[in-house]
C-alpha positions as CSV (number, residue, x, y, z in Angstrom):
1,X,50.1,-13.7,-7.3
2,X,48.1,-16.7,-8.4
3,X,50.9,-19.0,-7.1
4,X,51.1,-17.1,-3.8
5,X,47.5,-17.4,-2.8
6,X,47.0,-21.0,-3.6
7,X,48.4,-24.2,-2.0
8,X,50.9,-25.7,-4.4
9,X,49.5,-29.2,-3.8
10,X,45.7,-29.0,-3.8
11,X,45.5,-25.6,-5.7
12,X,42.9,-24.4,-3.2
13,X,42.9,-20.8,-1.9
14,X,44.4,-20.4,1.5
15,X,41.8,-19.7,4.2
16,X,41.5,-19.0,7.9
17,X,40.1,-22.4,8.8
18,X,40.4,-25.3,6.4
19,X,43.4,-24.4,4.4
20,X,45.7,-22.5,6.8
21,X,49.0,-21.6,5.1
22,X,52.1,-22.9,6.8
23,X,55.7,-22.1,5.9
24,X,58.1,-25.0,5.3
25,X,61.9,-24.7,5.9
26,X,62.4,-24.5,2.1
27,X,60.1,-21.3,2.2
28,X,57.4,-22.9,0.1
29,X,53.9,-22.6,1.5
30,X,51.5,-25.5,2.1
31,X,48.0,-25.6,3.5
32,X,47.3,-27.4,6.7
33,X,45.4,-30.2,5.0
34,X,48.1,-31.0,2.5
35,X,50.8,-30.6,5.2
36,X,49.3,-33.5,7.2
37,X,49.3,-35.7,4.1
38,X,52.9,-34.9,3.5
39,X,54.0,-36.2,6.9
40,X,55.8,-39.5,6.3
41,X,57.3,-41.3,9.3
42,X,59.9,-38.8,10.7
43,X,60.1,-36.7,7.6
44,X,57.9,-34.1,5.8
45,X,58.3,-33.7,2.0
46,X,57.5,-30.4,0.4
47,X,54.8,-30.9,-2.3
48,X,56.5,-28.3,-4.5
49,X,60.2,-28.9,-4.6
50,X,60.2,-32.5,-3.0
51,X,62.8,-31.5,-0.5
52,X,62.5,-33.5,2.7
53,X,62.9,-32.3,6.3
54,X,63.1,-34.1,9.6
55,X,60.0,-33.8,11.7
56,X,58.8,-35.7,14.8
57,X,55.1,-36.6,15.2
58,X,52.2,-35.3,13.2
59,X,51.9,-31.9,14.9
60,X,51.9,-29.2,12.2
61,X,51.9,-26.3,14.6
62,X,55.8,-26.3,14.6
63,X,55.5,-25.0,11.1
64,X,54.7,-21.2,11.4
65,X,51.5,-19.9,9.9
66,X,51.8,-17.1,7.4
67,X,48.9,-14.9,8.3
68,X,49.8,-12.4,5.5
69,X,48.6,-15.0,2.9
70,X,45.0,-14.5,4.0
71,X,45.1,-10.8,3.2
72,X,46.6,-11.6,-0.2
73,X,43.8,-14.1,-0.9
74,X,41.2,-11.5,-0.2
75,X,43.0,-9.0,-2.3
76,X,43.3,-11.4,-5.2
77,X,39.7,-12.5,-5.0
78,X,38.3,-9.0,-4.9
79,X,40.5,-7.6,-7.7
80,X,41.0,-10.5,-10.0
81,X,37.8,-12.6,-9.8
82,X,34.1,-11.5,-10.5
83,X,33.0,-13.7,-7.5
84,X,30.2,-12.3,-5.3
85,X,31.2,-12.6,-1.6
86,X,29.0,-13.9,1.1
87,X,28.5,-12.3,4.5
88,X,30.5,-14.3,7.2
89,X,27.7,-13.5,9.7
90,X,24.4,-14.2,7.9
91,X,25.4,-15.6,4.5
92,X,23.8,-12.7,2.6
93,X,25.5,-10.9,-0.2
94,X,28.5,-9.0,1.2
95,X,29.1,-5.4,0.5
96,X,32.0,-4.5,2.8
97,X,34.9,-6.0,4.7
98,X,36.1,-5.5,8.3
99,X,39.8,-5.1,8.3
100,X,40.2,-6.0,12.0
101,X,37.9,-9.0,12.0
102,X,39.0,-10.1,8.5
103,X,35.3,-10.9,7.7
104,X,33.0,-10.0,4.8
105,X,29.8,-8.2,5.9
106,X,26.5,-7.5,4.2
107,X,24.9,-4.0,4.4
108,X,22.8,-4.8,7.5
109,X,25.7,-6.6,9.4
110,X,28.2,-3.8,8.5
111,X,25.7,-1.2,10.0
112,X,25.3,-3.3,13.2
113,X,29.1,-3.8,13.3
114,X,29.7,-0.1,13.4
115,X,27.2,0.4,16.2
116,X,28.4,-2.4,18.5
117,X,30.7,-1.2,21.3
118,X,33.4,-3.7,20.7
119,X,33.6,-3.2,17.0
120,X,32.5,0.3,16.2
121,X,36.1,1.5,16.0
122,X,36.9,-1.2,13.3
123,X,37.7,-0.2,9.8
124,X,34.8,-1.4,7.6
125,X,35.5,-0.7,3.9
126,X,33.2,-1.2,1.0
127,X,34.1,-3.8,-1.7
128,X,34.0,-1.1,-4.4
129,X,36.8,0.8,-2.6
130,X,38.8,-2.4,-1.9
131,X,38.9,-3.2,-5.6
132,X,41.2,-0.2,-6.1
133,X,42.9,-0.2,-2.7
134,X,46.4,-1.4,-2.0
135,X,47.3,-4.5,0.1
136,X,47.8,-2.3,3.2
137,X,44.0,-1.8,3.3
138,X,43.6,-5.5,4.0
139,X,46.1,-5.5,6.9
140,X,44.9,-5.5,10.5
141,X,46.8,-4.9,13.6
142,X,47.3,-8.3,15.2
143,X,46.1,-8.6,18.8
144,X,46.8,-11.1,21.5
145,X,44.7,-14.3,21.3
146,X,45.3,-15.6,24.8
147,X,42.1,-15.8,27.0
148,X,41.5,-12.5,28.8
149,X,44.0,-10.7,26.6
150,X,41.8,-10.3,23.5
151,X,42.0,-6.9,21.9
152,X,45.3,-6.0,23.4
153,X,47.9,-5.2,20.7
154,X,51.2,-7.1,20.4
155,X,53.4,-4.1,21.0
156,X,56.3,-5.9,22.7
157,X,58.5,-8.8,21.9
158,X,60.1,-11.3,24.4
159,X,63.6,-12.0,23.2
160,X,64.3,-14.8,25.7
161,X,65.6,-17.8,23.9
162,X,62.7,-20.1,25.1
163,X,60.0,-17.5,24.2
164,X,61.1,-15.5,21.1
165,X,57.6,-14.3,20.4
166,X,55.4,-11.1,20.3
167,X,53.5,-10.4,23.5
168,X,51.0,-7.8,24.7
169,X,51.3,-5.7,27.9
170,X,49.2,-8.2,29.9
171,X,51.6,-11.0,28.8
172,X,54.5,-9.0,30.1
173,X,52.9,-8.6,33.5
174,X,51.7,-12.1,33.9
175,X,53.9,-14.6,32.1
176,X,56.9,-12.7,30.8
177,X,58.2,-10.6,33.7
178,X,61.7,-9.2,33.3
179,X,62.4,-10.2,36.9
180,X,62.3,-13.9,35.8
181,X,64.9,-13.4,33.0
182,X,62.5,-12.4,30.2
183,X,63.9,-9.8,27.9
184,X,61.2,-7.5,26.7
185,X,61.8,-5.2,23.8
186,X,59.7,-2.9,21.6
187,X,58.3,-5.0,18.7
188,X,59.2,-2.4,16.2
189,X,62.9,-2.4,17.2
190,X,63.0,-6.2,16.8
191,X,61.2,-5.9,13.5
192,X,63.6,-3.3,12.1
193,X,66.7,-5.3,13.3
194,X,65.5,-8.6,11.8
195,X,64.3,-6.8,8.6
196,X,67.8,-5.3,8.2
197,X,69.4,-8.7,8.9
198,X,67.2,-10.3,6.3
199,X,68.0,-7.6,3.7
200,X,71.7,-8.1,4.3
201,X,71.3,-11.9,3.6
202,X,69.3,-11.1,0.6
203,X,72.2,-9.0,-0.9
204,X,74.4,-12.1,-0.8
205,X,71.6,-14.4,-1.9
206,X,70.9,-12.3,-5.0
207,X,74.6,-12.2,-5.7
208,X,74.7,-16.0,-5.4
209,X,71.7,-16.2,-7.7
210,X,73.5,-14.1,-10.4
211,X,76.6,-16.2,-9.8
212,X,74.7,-19.5,-10.3
213,X,73.0,-18.1,-13.5
214,X,76.5,-17.2,-14.8
215,X,77.8,-20.7,-13.9
216,X,74.8,-22.3,-15.7
217,X,75.6,-20.3,-18.8
218,X,79.3,-21.4,-18.6
219,X,78.2,-25.0,-18.3
220,X,76.0,-24.7,-21.3
221,X,79.0,-23.3,-23.1
222,X,81.1,-26.2,-21.8
223,X,78.6,-28.6,-23.1
224,X,78.8,-27.2,-26.6
225,X,82.6,-27.1,-26.4
226,X,82.7,-30.8,-25.4
227,X,80.2,-31.7,-28.0
228,X,82.4,-29.9,-30.6
229,X,85.5,-31.7,-29.3
230,X,83.6,-35.0,-29.6
231,X,82.7,-34.2,-33.2
232,X,86.3,-33.3,-33.9
233,X,87.5,-36.4,-32.3
234,X,85.1,-38.5,-34.4
235,X,86.2,-36.8,-37.6
236,X,89.9,-37.5,-36.7
237,X,89.0,-41.0,-36.0
238,X,87.3,-41.4,-39.4
239,X,90.3,-39.8,-41.3
240,X,92.8,-41.9,-39.6
241,X,91.0,-45.2,-40.3
242,X,90.5,-44.3,-43.9
243,X,94.2,-44.7,-44.5
244,X,94.3,-48.1,-42.8
245,X,93.7,-51.5,-44.2
246,X,90.6,-53.6,-43.8
247,X,92.4,-55.4,-41.0
248,X,91.7,-52.4,-38.8
249,X,87.9,-52.6,-39.2
250,X,87.4,-54.6,-36.0
251,X,89.6,-52.3,-34.1
252,X,87.8,-49.4,-35.5
253,X,84.4,-50.7,-34.3
254,X,85.8,-51.4,-30.9
255,X,87.1,-47.8,-30.5
256,X,83.9,-46.4,-31.9
257,X,82.0,-48.2,-29.2
258,X,84.3,-46.8,-26.5
259,X,84.1,-43.4,-28.0
260,X,80.3,-43.5,-27.8
261,X,80.4,-44.7,-24.2
262,X,82.8,-41.8,-23.3
263,X,80.5,-39.3,-25.1
264,X,77.5,-40.6,-23.2
265,X,79.3,-40.4,-19.9
266,X,80.4,-36.8,-20.6
267,X,76.8,-35.9,-21.6
268,X,75.4,-37.5,-18.5
269,X,77.9,-35.9,-16.2
270,X,77.2,-32.4,-17.6
271,X,73.5,-33.0,-17.5
272,X,73.6,-34.1,-13.9
273,X,75.7,-31.1,-12.9
274,X,73.3,-28.7,-14.7
275,X,70.3,-30.3,-13.1
276,X,71.9,-29.9,-9.6
277,X,72.6,-26.2,-10.3
278,X,69.1,-25.6,-11.7
279,X,67.7,-27.1,-8.5
280,X,69.9,-24.8,-6.4
281,X,69.0,-21.9,-8.5
282,X,65.3,-22.6,-8.1
283,X,65.7,-22.8,-4.3
284,X,67.7,-19.6,-4.2
285,X,65.0,-17.8,-6.4
286,X,62.2,-19.2,-4.2
287,X,63.9,-17.9,-1.1
288,X,64.5,-14.5,-2.7
289,X,60.9,-14.2,-3.8
290,X,59.4,-15.3,-0.6
291,X,61.7,-13.1,1.5
292,X,61.0,-10.1,-0.8
293,X,57.3,-10.7,-0.7
294,X,57.4,-11.1,3.1
295,X,59.4,-8.0,3.5
296,X,56.9,-6.0,1.3
297,X,53.6,-7.5,2.5
298,X,54.0,-8.4,6.2
299,X,53.4,-6.3,9.3
300,X,55.8,-6.6,12.2
301,X,54.1,-9.3,14.1
302,X,53.4,-11.3,10.9
303,X,57.0,-10.9,9.9
304,X,58.2,-12.1,13.2
305,X,55.9,-15.1,13.3
306,X,57.9,-16.6,10.4
307,X,61.3,-14.9,10.8
308,X,63.2,-18.0,12.1
309,X,62.6,-20.4,9.1
310,X,63.0,-17.4,6.7
311,X,66.2,-16.2,8.3
312,X,67.6,-19.8,8.6
313,X,66.7,-20.7,5.0
314,X,68.1,-17.5,3.5
315,X,71.2,-17.7,5.6
316,X,71.8,-21.4,4.8
317,X,71.4,-20.8,1.1
318,X,73.5,-17.6,1.1
319,X,76.3,-19.6,2.8
320,X,76.2,-22.5,0.4
321,X,79.6,-22.7,-1.3
322,X,79.3,-22.6,-5.2
323,X,83.0,-22.1,-5.7
324,X,83.3,-25.7,-7.0
325,X,81.7,-24.7,-10.3
326,X,83.7,-21.4,-10.6
327,X,85.6,-22.9,-13.6
328,X,83.1,-25.5,-15.0
329,X,85.5,-27.5,-17.2
330,X,84.9,-31.1,-18.1
331,X,87.3,-33.3,-19.8
332,X,86.4,-33.7,-23.5
333,X,86.9,-37.0,-25.3
334,X,90.1,-37.2,-27.3
335,X,91.3,-39.5,-30.0
336,X,95.1,-39.9,-29.8
337,X,96.8,-41.9,-32.6
338,X,100.0,-43.7,-31.4
339,X,101.6,-44.4,-34.7
340,X,101.2,-44.7,-38.5
341,X,99.2,-47.2,-40.4
342,X,102.3,-49.4,-40.8
343,X,102.7,-49.5,-37.1
344,X,99.1,-50.5,-36.7
345,X,99.7,-53.5,-38.9
346,X,102.4,-54.7,-36.5
347,X,100.6,-54.1,-33.3
348,X,97.0,-53.0,-33.6
349,X,96.0,-52.9,-30.0
350,X,98.9,-50.5,-29.1
351,X,98.5,-48.1,-32.0
352,X,95.6,-46.0,-30.8
353,X,93.1,-45.4,-28.0
354,X,90.2,-43.3,-26.9
355,X,91.2,-41.2,-23.8
356,X,88.3,-40.2,-21.6
357,X,87.7,-39.7,-17.9
358,X,84.8,-39.0,-15.5
359,X,86.9,-36.4,-13.6
360,X,85.4,-33.1,-12.9
361,X,88.3,-30.7,-13.0
362,X,87.2,-28.2,-10.3
363,X,87.2,-31.1,-7.8
364,X,90.7,-32.3,-8.8
365,X,93.0,-32.1,-5.8
366,X,96.6,-31.0,-6.6
367,X,99.3,-31.0,-3.8
368,X,102.9,-29.8,-4.3
369,X,105.9,-30.8,-2.3
370,X,109.3,-28.9,-1.7
371,X,112.3,-31.0,-2.7
372,X,116.1,-30.7,-2.9
373,X,118.1,-30.2,-6.0
374,X,120.1,-32.9,-7.8
375,X,117.6,-35.7,-7.0
376,X,114.5,-37.0,-8.7
377,X,111.5,-36.6,-6.5
378,X,107.8,-36.3,-6.5
379,X,106.8,-32.6,-6.7
380,X,103.1,-32.8,-7.6
381,X,100.4,-35.3,-6.6
382,X,97.2,-35.3,-8.6
383,X,94.0,-37.0,-7.2
384,X,90.9,-37.1,-9.5
385,X,87.2,-36.8,-8.3
386,X,84.0,-36.8,-10.2
387,X,81.3,-34.1,-10.1
388,X,79.9,-35.8,-6.9
389,X,83.4,-35.4,-5.2
390,X,83.8,-39.2,-5.3
391,X,87.4,-40.5,-5.6
392,X,88.2,-41.9,-9.1
393,X,90.6,-44.7,-9.7
394,X,90.8,-44.4,-13.5
395,X,94.1,-45.6,-15.0
396,X,95.7,-44.2,-18.1
397,X,94.3,-40.7,-17.8
398,X,96.2,-38.2,-20.0
399,X,97.9,-35.9,-17.4
400,X,100.7,-33.5,-18.3
401,X,102.8,-31.5,-15.8
402,X,105.1,-28.7,-17.0
403,X,107.7,-27.3,-14.6
404,X,108.9,-23.7,-14.9
405,X,112.2,-23.0,-13.1
406,X,113.3,-19.6,-11.6
407,X,114.8,-18.6,-14.9
408,X,111.6,-19.2,-16.8
409,X,112.8,-22.4,-18.6
410,X,110.2,-25.2,-18.9
411,X,110.6,-28.9,-18.3
412,X,108.3,-31.8,-18.7
413,X,107.8,-33.9,-15.5
414,X,107.5,-37.6,-15.7
415,X,104.0,-38.9,-14.8
416,X,103.8,-41.9,-12.6
417,X,100.5,-43.8,-12.4
418,X,99.9,-44.7,-8.7
419,X,96.2,-45.3,-9.0
420,X,96.2,-48.9,-7.8
421,X,98.5,-48.3,-4.8
422,X,97.7,-44.7,-3.7
423,X,94.7,-43.6,-5.9
424,X,96.6,-40.8,-7.5
425,X,99.1,-39.7,-10.1
426,X,102.6,-38.3,-9.2
427,X,104.8,-36.0,-11.2
428,X,108.6,-36.7,-10.9
429,X,111.2,-34.0,-11.5
430,X,114.9,-33.7,-11.1
431,X,115.8,-30.0,-10.5
432,X,119.2,-28.5,-11.0
433,X,118.5,-24.9,-9.8
434,X,117.2,-23.9,-6.3
435,X,114.5,-21.4,-5.8
436,X,110.7,-21.1,-6.4
437,X,109.3,-23.3,-9.2
438,X,105.9,-23.4,-10.8
439,X,104.0,-26.6,-11.9
440,X,101.4,-26.2,-14.6
441,X,99.0,-29.2,-14.5
442,X,96.5,-30.2,-17.3
443,X,94.1,-33.3,-17.4
444,X,93.1,-34.4,-20.9
445,X,94.0,-31.0,-22.2
446,X,92.1,-29.0,-19.6
447,X,94.3,-26.7,-17.4
448,X,93.5,-26.7,-13.8
449,X,95.0,-23.4,-12.6
450,X,96.1,-20.6,-14.8
451,X,98.8,-19.3,-12.4
452,X,100.1,-22.8,-11.7
453,X,101.1,-24.4,-8.4
454,X,104.3,-23.1,-6.7
455,X,106.8,-25.3,-4.9
456,X,110.3,-24.7,-3.7
457,X,113.6,-26.4,-4.5
458,X,116.2,-26.1,-1.8
459,X,120.0,-26.7,-2.0
460,X,120.9,-29.9,-0.3
461,X,123.8,-28.4,1.5
462,X,121.4,-25.9,3.2
463,X,119.9,-28.8,5.3
464,X,123.0,-28.7,7.5
465,X,122.5,-25.1,8.5
466,X,122.3,-24.6,12.3
467,X,119.5,-22.1,12.6
468,X,120.0,-21.7,16.3
469,X,123.3,-19.7,15.7
470,X,121.5,-17.2,13.5
471,X,121.0,-13.8,15.2
472,X,119.6,-10.6,14.0
473,X,119.3,-7.1,15.4
474,X,116.4,-5.1,13.8
475,X,116.6,-2.3,16.4
476,X,119.1,-0.4,18.4
477,X,119.0,-3.1,21.1
478,X,119.7,-6.7,19.8
479,X,116.9,-9.2,20.2
480,X,116.7,-12.9,19.6
481,X,115.0,-13.7,16.3
482,X,113.9,-17.0,14.9
483,X,113.4,-17.4,11.2
484,X,112.0,-20.5,9.7
485,X,114.4,-22.6,7.5
486,X,111.9,-22.3,4.6
487,X,111.8,-18.5,4.9
488,X,115.6,-18.2,5.0
489,X,116.3,-20.5,2.1
490,X,113.5,-19.1,0.1
491,X,114.8,-15.5,0.5
492,X,111.4,-14.2,1.3
493,X,110.8,-10.4,1.2
494,X,112.2,-8.6,4.3
495,X,110.2,-9.0,7.4
496,X,109.4,-5.4,8.5
497,X,108.2,-4.3,12.0
498,X,106.9,-0.8,11.2
499,X,106.9,1.8,14.0
500,X,103.3,2.9,13.9
501,X,100.9,4.5,16.5
502,X,97.3,5.4,16.6
503,X,96.9,8.8,14.9
504,X,95.2,11.0,17.6
505,X,94.6,13.9,15.3
506,X,92.5,11.7,13.1
507,X,90.6,10.0,16.0
508,X,86.8,10.4,15.9
509,X,85.5,12.4,18.8
510,X,83.5,9.3,20.0
511,X,86.8,7.5,20.8
512,X,90.0,8.3,22.7
513,X,93.6,7.6,22.1
514,X,96.0,7.4,25.0
515,X,98.9,9.9,25.5
516,X,101.5,7.4,24.2
517,X,99.2,6.9,21.1
518,X,99.2,3.1,21.6
519,X,95.8,2.6,23.2
520,X,92.4,3.2,21.6
521,X,89.1,3.0,23.6
522,X,85.5,3.7,22.8
523,X,85.1,6.4,25.4
524,X,84.6,10.1,24.7
525,X,87.6,12.2,25.3
526,X,87.5,14.2,28.6
527,X,89.0,17.7,28.6
528,X,90.8,19.5,25.8
529,X,92.2,17.4,23.0
530,X,95.4,17.9,21.1
531,X,94.0,16.7,17.8
532,X,93.3,19.1,15.0
533,X,89.5,19.3,14.7
534,X,89.7,19.9,10.9
535,X,91.5,16.6,10.6
536,X,89.4,14.4,12.9
537,X,87.2,11.7,11.2
538,X,83.6,12.7,11.2
539,X,81.9,9.4,9.9
540,X,84.5,6.8,10.6
541,X,84.3,5.7,14.3
542,X,88.0,5.3,14.9
543,X,91.4,6.4,13.6
544,X,94.2,5.3,11.4
545,X,97.9,4.6,11.9
546,X,100.6,7.3,11.8
547,X,102.0,6.0,8.5
548,X,100.8,3.6,5.7
549,X,102.3,0.2,4.7
550,X,103.7,0.8,1.3
551,X,107.3,-0.5,1.2
552,X,107.8,-3.9,-0.5
553,X,108.2,-6.6,2.1
554,X,106.3,-8.3,4.8
555,X,104.8,-5.8,7.4
556,X,103.9,-7.2,10.8
557,X,102.1,-5.6,13.8
558,X,99.9,-6.8,16.6
559,X,96.8,-5.6,18.3
560,X,95.7,-6.7,21.8
561,X,91.8,-6.7,22.2
562,X,89.9,-6.5,25.4
563,X,86.1,-6.6,25.1
564,X,83.5,-6.5,27.8
565,X,79.7,-6.7,27.2
566,X,77.9,-4.3,29.5
567,X,74.3,-4.5,28.3
568,X,72.1,-6.7,26.1
569,X,73.5,-6.4,22.6
570,X,71.1,-4.8,20.0
571,X,73.6,-3.7,17.4
572,X,75.9,-5.9,15.3
573,X,79.4,-4.2,15.1
574,X,81.8,-4.2,18.0
575,X,85.1,-3.3,16.4
576,X,87.0,-3.5,13.1
577,X,90.7,-3.5,12.0
578,X,91.3,-3.1,8.3
579,X,93.6,-2.0,5.5
580,X,92.2,0.8,3.2
581,X,93.1,3.6,0.8
582,X,93.1,6.7,2.8
583,X,90.6,8.5,0.7
584,X,87.9,5.9,1.5
585,X,88.2,5.7,5.2
586,X,85.9,8.7,6.3
587,X,83.2,8.2,3.6
588,X,81.2,5.8,6.0
589,X,81.2,4.7,9.6
590,X,83.0,1.5,8.4
591,X,85.3,0.7,5.6
592,X,84.1,-2.9,4.9
593,X,81.9,-1.7,1.9
594,X,84.8,-0.4,-0.2
595,X,86.5,-2.3,-3.0
596,X,90.0,-1.1,-1.8
597,X,89.5,-2.1,1.8
598,X,90.1,-5.4,3.6
599,X,88.6,-5.8,7.0
600,X,88.5,-8.0,10.1
601,X,85.7,-7.2,12.5
602,X,83.7,-8.5,15.5
603,X,79.9,-8.6,15.1
604,X,77.0,-10.0,17.0
605,X,75.7,-13.1,15.3
606,X,72.1,-14.1,15.7
607,X,72.8,-17.5,14.1
608,X,75.7,-18.6,16.3
609,X,74.2,-16.7,19.3
610,X,77.7,-15.3,20.1
611,X,80.2,-12.6,19.0
612,X,81.8,-13.7,15.8
613,X,85.1,-12.7,14.1
614,X,84.4,-12.0,10.4
615,X,86.4,-10.9,7.3
616,X,84.8,-8.6,4.9
617,X,85.8,-7.0,1.5
618,X,83.7,-4.9,-0.8
619,X,80.5,-5.4,1.3
620,X,80.8,-9.2,1.2
621,X,81.5,-11.5,4.1
622,X,84.3,-13.9,3.3
623,X,84.9,-15.6,6.7
624,X,83.0,-16.2,9.9
625,X,84.0,-17.9,13.2
626,X,82.7,-17.6,16.8
627,X,85.0,-15.6,19.2
628,X,82.9,-16.0,22.5
629,X,80.6,-18.7,23.9
630,X,77.7,-16.2,24.2
631,X,76.7,-12.6,23.9
632,X,75.0,-11.9,27.3
633,X,76.0,-9.0,29.6
634,X,79.2,-9.8,31.6
635,X,80.9,-11.7,28.7
636,X,84.7,-10.9,28.5
637,X,86.9,-11.6,25.6
638,X,90.7,-11.1,25.4
639,X,93.1,-11.9,22.5
640,X,96.1,-10.7,20.7
641,X,95.9,-10.7,16.9
642,X,98.9,-10.5,14.5
643,X,98.5,-8.9,11.1
644,X,101.0,-9.8,8.3
645,X,100.9,-7.9,5.1
646,X,102.9,-9.5,2.2
647,X,103.0,-6.7,-0.4
648,X,104.9,-8.8,-2.9
649,X,102.4,-11.8,-2.9
650,X,99.5,-9.4,-2.2
651,X,98.3,-11.3,0.8
652,X,97.1,-10.2,4.3
653,X,97.1,-12.7,7.1
654,X,95.3,-12.7,10.4
655,X,97.3,-14.7,13.0
656,X,96.6,-15.8,16.6
657,X,99.6,-14.2,18.1
658,X,99.5,-16.6,21.1
659,X,99.3,-20.0,19.2
660,X,101.0,-18.7,16.1
661,X,98.3,-20.1,13.9
662,X,96.8,-18.5,10.8
663,X,93.1,-17.7,11.2
664,X,92.4,-16.3,7.7
665,X,94.2,-14.9,4.6
666,X,93.1,-12.3,2.2
667,X,94.2,-13.0,-1.3
668,X,94.7,-10.5,-4.2
669,X,95.2,-7.5,-1.9
670,X,95.9,-4.5,-4.1
671,X,99.3,-3.2,-2.8
672,X,100.0,-1.1,-5.8
673,X,99.3,2.0,-3.6
674,X,100.0,2.5,0.1
675,X,97.4,0.9,2.5
676,X,96.6,2.5,5.8
677,X,95.8,0.4,8.9
678,X,92.4,1.5,10.2
679,X,91.0,0.9,13.6
680,X,87.4,1.5,14.8
681,X,85.3,0.7,17.9
682,X,81.6,0.9,18.1
683,X,78.6,1.0,20.5
684,X,80.1,2.4,23.7
685,X,76.8,2.2,25.5
686,X,76.7,-1.6,25.1
687,X,80.4,-2.7,25.2
688,X,83.7,-1.6,26.4
689,X,86.6,-2.2,23.9
690,X,90.2,-1.4,24.2
691,X,92.8,-1.8,21.5
692,X,96.5,-1.8,22.3
693,X,98.8,-1.5,19.4
694,X,102.1,-3.4,19.3
695,X,104.6,-2.5,16.6
696,X,108.3,-2.0,16.0
697,X,110.3,-2.9,19.2
698,X,107.1,-3.8,20.9
699,X,106.9,-7.2,19.0
700,X,108.5,-10.0,21.0
701,X,108.3,-12.7,18.4
702,X,108.2,-13.2,14.7
703,X,105.4,-15.0,12.9
704,X,106.1,-18.2,11.0
705,X,103.2,-18.2,8.5
706,X,103.7,-20.7,5.5
707,X,102.9,-19.1,2.2
708,X,100.7,-22.1,1.3
709,X,98.3,-21.8,4.3
C-alpha cells in the first residue's frame, strides 16, 4: 500500500489539493505537481516506467483523477503511522473524521458538524474506530459538484459519446435531456457492465502475464543452452587446433576473435530480448494490479471516472501479440571443421570457420512453392530477421532443408545463397513423385517448425487438363460444379454437403424454428410446439443440427444472417454459430467456454463502437473484426457465411460466401469424435436475428479455400 498512496516521483502522499492523484495511460499514478513537470513539448513521460504519451498543451485535466487514492491515504495514515491528525476546520487535534466531507474534525467541530442542518446526517466516525475499520468506512457517496447541484447524488450516467460521465437528476433535466439525444442510464447498470468488461479483459491479461513469465523462463533456459554450446564450440576448437602445426596459430587467433564476437552478439541479442519481455511483463503486472485494486476499492462513480484509460490500457495490453516468442530459440555459435590438419596445411583459410548469425528463429519467414515433377525448382524460400524484426543480409549462414516425399523417403535440398540479389536463401529440389511433400528447415542446427512446411508436387501432364469439361452430380439432379485444379490434383478429401436442418425438438423455448426446419429466430414460439419438452435445451439459447459432422472429408454448409438492432444495446452477445461435443452444449447459455467447442459469434464491442465478429475457443477470444459501422438502433446487417470443416486436417474455416474469401480458420480442431453444429440467438428485446440454414442441395456453389490460407 505504501506504493499506492504516494506519488512515484516526489514520494509525497496524495492529497485533495496540492498532490492530486492523476491516472496516466500506462495506469501509473502521478500527482498533479509532478505531472506538470513531466510535460515536455507534445509528450508526457511517466516518472515510473518512462513510457511516453502524446499530449497537447499543459492542461493536466485530461488525465482523470483517481479519487479513491485519497481514501487509501487516510486509511494508510490512520492504520500504519502514529501521526496525530489536525482538524481541517480549526487546526486543533482531530478525534474523528467525516466520511462525506472527507475531513478530520476535533471534538468540538465534530459536535457542531452533527448539529448543523446540512451536515447532521453525515457519518462522523472516531479515529479509534477507523483504526480497525475497513476501507469501505472511508468511502463517501460522490455528489454533483456543479453550482446549484451540490449534494445531489450521481445516480445516473449519460452514455452519449460526447458526454460519457456520471450525472445527477438536475443535470439530466438541465443539460442532458434525452430529447436532445442524450442517453441516460442508471449508474449501477453502467458500473456493472464496465466492471464485467474489465474482469473479462483481466482474465486474458493474467493469462498473458503467465505466458510471458513462461517465455522468460524459456529464454533463460535458452541462454544457458547457448552458453553451453559456446563452451562446447570453444572446446572443439581447442582440440582441433592442438593437432595442427604452429603454422595455424595465426588462423587460430583470428577464429578465436570471431568466436568471441559471435558469443557477445548472442549474449547481447538474448539480453535485449529478455529486457523487452521484462518491460512488457512489468507493464502487464502494473495494469493487473491497478485494475484489481480499482475493482476492489472504487465506488461506481469513482470507477467510471477512470474507466476509459483503464479499459483502454488493459485491452491494449491483452491484445498484444506475444506469439513471436512462443519458441524462443536463438542460433548458438558453432565451430565447423572443413578438413583434416593436412588439408589445413594446403589451404588454411578454407579449412574451418565460425558459423554464427544474428537471426532470431521465431521471426524467420519461410515460404513454400508448389512445383511440377521432373524439374529442379525452388520449393522453399528462407528470409532471416533479427529479434527486432529487421531483415538480415548475412551470407554463409548454415541452413539445411530436408524434403520428405509422399512415401516417407528423405532428400536433402540444395541451398542457394540469394542474399545479395533477393535478401533470402532458396532450397532447390528435383522431385520424381507427385503428391504432398514436407520440407523440414533448420538454421544453424535450430529447427524452425516441428511438423515441417507442406508443399505439393504436381504431374506436369496434369497442366493440360481442361477443367471446364469436368462435371459432377452430387444429388439426384445434376448441378454444375467447379473444383480447383489444386484440389483435384491433390486428391483432397471428398467435399461433402451434408443434409442438415435445425433440430426443432432441441430448440430453446426462447427461440423458434420454422416448419421446414431451416430458419431460426429469436422469438418465442406461438401456440403448441411439436418439440419434446424433455429434449429441449434449458440453458443454451438455441438449437443444434439434426446430425453431427463426423465422416472423414470436407463438410460445407452456409448460414444466412439477418440482424436488426431495435434498441440501444446493453448486452454483448447477438448470436453464435459453433461446433461442439453434444454433451457440452446445454451446460451454459453459450458454448464458447468449452475446450471441445469452436465458436464464431457477434458481440457488441465498446472499443470498436460497433458489432464485431469474433472467434472463441475455451473461453479465449482468438479473432475480432467489425461487422457493422455502428451499434445504434436501426442498424441492419445481412451476410451469408460459409462453414467448411476439414476433418482430416483438423481445420474449420469461416468463409464470406459472397466474395469466396476466407475470414478465419481454426486450427487443431479435435475431430476424433463427432462435432455438432450449434446455433444460438440472444437478446430478443434488443435485436431481431434470423438464421437461414443452407445445406445439401441448397448450396449453389462450392468453396475454393486454399489449405495454406
